[in-house]
N, C-alpha and C positions, 0 to 999 in steps of 0.2 A: 952592683949587679950588671952585667952587659946585657942589653936587649937582645932577643932573637927576632929576626925577620924572615917573613916567607911572602912571596907574592902568591895571590890566589886569583885564578880566572873564575869569576862568579857565575857566568853563565854563557849561552849562545843565542841569546835574543830570543825573540818569539813574536807571534802575530797578537794583534789586538783581539781581544775576546770580550764581548758583552754577555754576562752571564746573570743578569738580572739579581744580582746579590747572593747568587748560590754558586758554589764551586763543588767539584768532586775531587777526592783525593784527600791527602793528609796535610797539604801544605800548598803554598802557591804555585801555580802551573807555568808562570811567566818569569823568566829568568833575566836579571839585569846583566848585561854583558860588560859592565864595567870592571877593570882589572885592578884589584885592590892588593896593597901591602899591608900584611898584619905584623905589628911590632909588639912583641910580647914584654911588657914593663915589669910585671910581677907575676910570679907563679906562686903554686900551693897555698892559695888564700883559702879561708874557711867559710864558703857559701857568702860571698859577698852580696850585699843587697843594694846599696847606694853609693853614690860618689858626688862630690862637690868640688867646685874649683875656687882657690883663693889666692891671694898674694903671697900666702907662705907656701903654699903647695896644694896636693890633692888631698881632700879628705875622703876616707872610705870606712864604710861600715860592714859587719860581718854579722850574721845572724845568731851566733852564741852569744855576742854581747860585748863587742870590741869596736871602737871607732879610733882610728889611725889618721896619722898625717904622713903623707909620703912626699918626700924631697929628694929628688936626684936618683930615684930608685932605690932609696933606703926607706924603711917604715918605722916610726915612732909610734908608740901606743898612747893615746891622749886619755880616753876614758873607757872604763870597764863597767858599765852599771849592771845589776843584776837584772835578767831578762828571764821570760818563759818561753823555751824554745819550742814546746810541744807542736806539733803538726807544721802548720805554715807560719807560726808567730816567732817572736824574737826580736833582734834588732832589726829594723826594716830601714826606711827610707831617711836620708838626712838632707839638709838644706843650709847654705851659709846665709845668715841675715844680713841686711843692710849695714854697711860700713864695717863688714866682716867683725863686729864685736861678739856675736854669739853664733853658735852652730845649733841648729834644730834638728831633733832626732824623734822618730816615730818608733815606740817599741811595745811590747806586749809584756805584762806583768801581773801575775795575781788576778786572772780573769777580765782583765780589761787592757784596751790599748790606749796609750797616752802620748801626748806630744811634750817633750821637754826642750828647754834650750839650755845651753852650756856656756857659761861666760868663759871666753877663750883667754881671758886675762887671769881670773882668778880660778878657774875650774868649777866654779859652783854652779849648780843645776836648778832650774825652776820650772815647775810645772806650767805649761800654757793651756793644755786642755787635757782633761781627765775624763774617765768614764765612757770611752769608745767602746761599744760592745766588741768583744773577742771571742774566737772559738780555735779550733784545730784547723779550719779553713777560712778563708774569704775574710782575711784581716785588712785588705787593701795595702795600705803603708805607704804610699807616695807622700812626699811634702815638696813643695817648691815655691819659690817667691816669683810672683807674677811681674809684669812690666810696671805696674802702678805701686810695687813695694809692698803687696798684700801676701800674706801666707796662705797657701792653698793646700789643703789636706784631703787626700782620698781614702774614704773609708769602705770596707766590704761590708755585706749583709749578715757577717759573722754565722754562717750557716743557718740563718732564720729568716727565710724570704718575707714574713710579714714585716720584718724591721723595715725593709726597704722603701715599702708602702706606707709608713707612719713618718710623716713629715717632723714629728716631734722627738723622732730618734736620731742619734748621731750615726747610725750604722746605715750602710748601702747609700752613702752620700758624698757629696764634695762640698768641704767647708771653706769659707773664705773669712780669714781673719787678719786682725792687725798684728804685727809683730809681738804685740802683747797678749795676744789670744782674745782680744774684743772682736765682736762682729764687725765685718768690714764690707759685706754685700749689701745690697738693696733689695730685699725681698718682703712679701708679707706671710712668710711661713712662720710657724709658731716659735721655733728657734731660730732666732736671726743670725746664727752662726752658719745655718744649713744654706748654701748656695742653690743647690739642685738636690733631687732625691730619686729613688726609684732605679738605684744601681746595684749590679750584682757583685762585681769585685774588680773596681777600677785600680789600675796600677801604673798609668801613664798618663802625663800631661804635659801639652806644650801650647805656646801661644803663636797663631799665625801673624804676618807681617802687620795686619791691623789690629793686634792684640786680642782677637778673638780666641778664647781658650778652647782647646780641644781635648778630649780625653779618649783613652783605650782602655777597654774592660773585658775581662774573661766572660765568655759565654757558658752556657749549659750544654756540655757534649757537643762542642763546636760553636756555632753563631756568636763568634766573637764581634764587638762593634767599635767603632770609631764614630764619635759624635761631637759636635760643636756644643757649647754650653750656653744656656741661656737662664738668667735668673730666675728662680722660682719655680722652673719648669719640673715636671714629673717624667722620667725616663723609661717608666713603664714595667720594670722587672717587679715581680714574676708574672705579672699578667699578660705582658706582651713580648714577644723575642723574635718574631718572623712576620714574612709577608701575609699569612693568616690572621694574625692576631692584632697588628698594629692599625690596620684600616678600621675606620668608624670608631676610632678612639681618639681621646685629646692629648695622648702621650707624644712627647717630642721624639721626632724620628731619628735614627742614626744616619750618617753619610755612608757607612759601610756595615754590612751584617754579613758574615762570612757563609751562612747558610748551614744547613744540618751536618755536611759533609767534610767540612773543612776545619781544622784547629790549628790557629796560630799560637793561642795562649800569650796573649800581647801583655808585655811587662812595660819597662820605661821608654820613654817617648822623646823626641827633639825635633824642632823646626829648624832644619840645618841651613845656615848661611854662610858657612866657612868657605875657604878657598881651596883646600886640601883635596876635596873630590868636587870638581865642577859640575859633573854630572848630576849630583844630588842636592845641589843648590836650590833653596824653594820647595824642598820636599820634607815631609813628615817622614822620619826614620822611627821604625818600632822593633824593639828587641822581641824576638819569638822564643818562648820557652818549650812548650811540647813541640813546636816546629822546627826548633833548632836553627833559626834563620834570622835574618834581618829583612823587615818589610820595608820598601820604600814606597811611599804614598803620595801621589800627585793630585791636587784640588785645581780643578779649571771651572771658570765660569759656565753655565748651562748652555750658551749659545757659542761656546768655543769648542773647537774639535779635541777631545780628550788625549792624553798622552798614551803612548803605546803601552799595553799591559792588560791586566784584568779589570774590566770597567764595571763599576757599579752604578747602575742606572735604572734600576727598578722604580716603577711609579710610586710605592708606597715608602721609598727612602726620602731622607731630607734631599730638596732639590735645590738648596742654596748652591751647591757645587756638584759636580760630577767627579767621583773619586776614582781614580786607577792606581792600581798596584803592580809592583814587581818583586821578586824575592832575590836576597843576596845572602853569601856566607851560608849557603844551605849545608848543612852538617859538617862545617870547617872548624868552628870553635865551640859548638855545642849550644846549651841553653843559654840565650843571651837575657840576662836580667836588667840591665841598663844600658843605654846608649847616650852620651852626653857629648855636648860641645864644650870644649876646653879652650883656653886661650890659644893653644899651640897645636890645635887638631882635635880629632872626632876619636873619642874613647868608648870603650865596651867593656863589661864585666860579665863573667859568666856564673852560671848556678848549676855547674854538672855535678856536685857532691851533695845535693839536697835529696838524692834518693831517687829521682824522678827523669835521670837521664836515659838515654838508649843508644843504640849502635855502639860505637866504639868510646863512647863516653860514659864514666868519666876516665880521662887519661891520668897518667903518673904525676903530670905537672899542674891538674886542675885543683882549684879553679884560679882563672888568669884574669888580669887587668891588661888590656891591649889598646894600642892606638892604632888606627886606620888612616891610611892614604893612598893615594895613586903614585 
């Protein structure tokens, strides 16, 4: 299949805005002026959710229950497990394990979410963790290996807010495991697999240059958040989600809260270190679903001048960094489910056929896997 290329001018710049963690409108107001080329590698995908990169090629998951290997534009189906696709469940995130012996997958089946690993040599599967609460919404679903070789699993509250405040529950949490599924974190929580709790529906995780983990999670009617993780901490959901509720609590504060009027619907996230788009080096890149855009997020030390864009500097936010965001690809490829850095570029997949796209989406060729460059 010959890839399709098109150049997109992402924006016309903008002035720095300090909005105390609250914005107005449906998406970011600051546009990134970087000119980006979008190369379509695969089209007509069936609601893809996760991608992972290995020596053999690109691994891709699709919600109805398929994991494929993509080599030079050709797709081979590897695994087709039975999954439950009701609501927002189904085959979700995937991650390639150390030494590329196993592929890990998070999926919904029979009222629960689970993580299994597939032996890439024999094709056999093995449960790593089971019994993660599931529902028609808020299943989380991202899995990723961190810089120390641990498996991180992001779970949603499974449409039951109380579970997020229960440290014994696997719902509304970030789990840290060994590749075999044993606890890998260092916390005093009742279930040692739970690294942090009090989350609503996190779907993006990345690591800063100093290996600090950072997540992005969906808020209720806007109020999306980006937070750095600290072992054993409670992140407040559903008790706190804005500047009126966080103060005078012990909940760990977010670096970003988009406020009551702005919805990103953040999905996959990566800390970008590539060379293909120099302007984005050292930024967190976050896929936006409802906002149908790519969010670029810069973190600066509190005593440094923040980057140009929308600045989050309210007193009640986490003051470890000042966060500044701009928007890119607004309305160009639709709902961005994952943004990921591969060995030969920056990749994104869309979720325009999940019934929640708007505007001109879904298009005839959706869903798509694309590579981004300048």
